[in-house]
C-alpha positions, 0 to 999 in steps of 0.5 A: 289926506293932507301929506297925498295934497302936499305932495301933489302940490309940489309935484304940479308947481315943480320945475321940468327940466329936460337932461340932454345927454351929448352925442350917442351911438355910433356919434362918439363926439369926441374920444381921447385916451379911451374915453368917449364924450357919448358915454361920458355925458350918459354917465352925467345925465343920470346920475343927475338925474337920479338926484332930481327924481329925488326931489318933488321940487324938480321933475328930470325927462333924459333925450336918450337913456342908453347909447343910441342916436338922437337928431338934433331936431329929435332931443329939441322935439322932445323938450317940447313934447315933455313941457319943459320949461329949462333944457340942459346940453351935456357936453365933454370938451376937446381941441388941438391944444392939448393945455386947454382945460376947464368946463365951460358953460354956453348960453344963446348968443344975444351978442357976435360969438366969437371964432372958437366957438362959432368953430365950436358950435359948427363942431358940433352940429355937422357931427349929427349931419341933419338936413332937417335942420329948422329954426325954433318952432312959432310957439303962437302961430296959428292962434294969432294974426300973423304978425301978432304972433311974430311979436309974441315969439320976440316976445318969449325967445327975449325972455328965454333968452335973459332967462337962459343967463340967470341959469346960467350965471348961477349955475357958472357961481355954483361950479366957481363954489367948487374953486378947484374945477375952472368955469367960463360963461360962453356964447353960443349959436350951437343949434339943440339950444337956439330950436327951444322955446325955452331957457337952455344952456350947454355945458361942456364938462372939461377938456378929454384933450388935456391929460389930466383933466381927462383923467378926472372926466373918467371917474366916477366922483368927478361925475357925479360932481358934475352932477351935484352941482347942476342940481344944486343950480337948479334949486337955486334958479327954482327959487329965484 
């Protein structure tokens, strides 16, 4: 009986993560040297979910489990319906400059984004061509008078931004601990992380356009390593 209660309690207080494998279906994302971003992101996401499924203190939901296209609006909607507490969107990068390499962790911009970040966010969202895109839904509208609900929504947004930055820093620390993977922390107005009412980050796991890095990204060992890094970051974040 004691074991049953401990299991129930651990699930009740488990951190719920929404894992979002970028792209899918007809939208393959970046594609270089025979490697498609949509496949890489799905593989890493599945490895991450496998790790989480063995941990009673964390639960996970995927926005897609196979090679299908999922709209940006549906990705955000699924996060809210699942009652997720943190949103992680996984991508692989590309650049006209074949020298560009390394991982990048993005959170919603609180300061003005640089031109490169703005270009990347625009490119990602242009691919989807979602005409129904809208902003972050209100949490409190309809529950309280309009002026009060607006204030509460602003407070919730500020808290989510702070927690997004906190998780992004924890994730960067875990990534740097590997010592063999360069990583940067950046800000950009990606719709998929700007439209959810929870802490959120977008992870670019490396550059498919880089001849050597693309070979590494294709490997099962690297994909599992990235999943381990994110999983360890989630464990550390939960303990904060």
